[in-house]
N, C-alpha and C positions, 0 to 999 in steps of 0.2 A: 365021917372024916372028909374034910374039905380038900379039894384039889386045886391046883393053880397051874396056869399055862407056863411051861418052861421051854426054853429053846437052847440047843447046843450052839455055842457061839463060834466054834471052830476048833482048830488044832493049834497047840503051842509046840514050838520046837524044844526038844529036850537037849541036855548037855551033850549027848552023843550023836546029835544030828537027826534023831528020830522025831516022831511027833506023838503027842498025847492030847486027848480031848481036854478042853478047858472046862471049868465048872459050869453047871447049868445056871442060867440067868433068867429071872422072870422078866417078861416084857409087858409094857403098858400101852394101851391105845392112845393115839393123839385125838384131838377134838374132831368130831365127825364132820365130813363134808368140806374140810379145808386142808390146804397144804401148810407146811410149817417150816419157817426158816431156822436153820441150824447155824449157830454163831460160834465164833472162835473163843468167846468168853461169856461171862454171866451178865450180859446187858445188850441193849439194842444198838449201842454205839460200837460194838465189836463187829468185825466183818462177817458177812454171810459166807459160810464155807460150802453149804449145799442146801437144798430144799427137799423136805420129805413130802411125798405125794399123799393125798387124802387116803385114809384107810390104813396108814402105817401104824406100826407099833414099835416102841423103842425100849431097849434095856436101860436101866438106871444104875450106873456103877457107883456113883456118889453124888451128893448134892451140896450146894453152897449158896450162901446169900449173895445177892447181887441187886441189880436194878429192879424196882417194883414194877410189875406189869399186870394189867387187867386183861383177862382173856376168857375163853369159853367156860372154864372151870373156876372162875373167881379172880381175886386180886392177890398176888403174892410176890415176895422177893426171893423165893426159892428157885434156883436154876438146877436142872438135871444134867449131869455129865453122861452123855450117851456113847461116847467114844473118845479117844485121845484128842484133846483140844476141841471138842464139839459139845455145845451146850444148847438146851432148849428151855424156855420158861415153863415152870411147872403149872402155870395157868392154862396151858394147852395140853396137858398130859393127865389122863384119868388114872390117878393113883388110888382113889378112894379115901384120901386123907387131905386135910388142910395143912399138915405138917410134914416133917421129914419121914421118908419111907426107906431111906438108905443112909449109910454113914456119910459124914462130912468129908468133902474133898480135902486132901492135904495141901 
């Protein structure tokens, strides 16, 4: 049986003000030896909201088409949503696939 890395992403507030753990989410490593700009949308013309340091891993909550980018893991127009309003090009994330590995962003 294969296993995969999972990470508890934190706690969510319940209706009564308590907290409950959110679902486990798989994380994926970014391209080795490089930092990665996180953008506010699926393209390089969107503003940089932060930069991930080399050696980081990211969750992928959903994916969407956007600007085509060539990077460490090939050329793609897929962008990964890693947090609310935060996207990275899938060309810099090692998902093990040339296609979608998560649902489409709404």
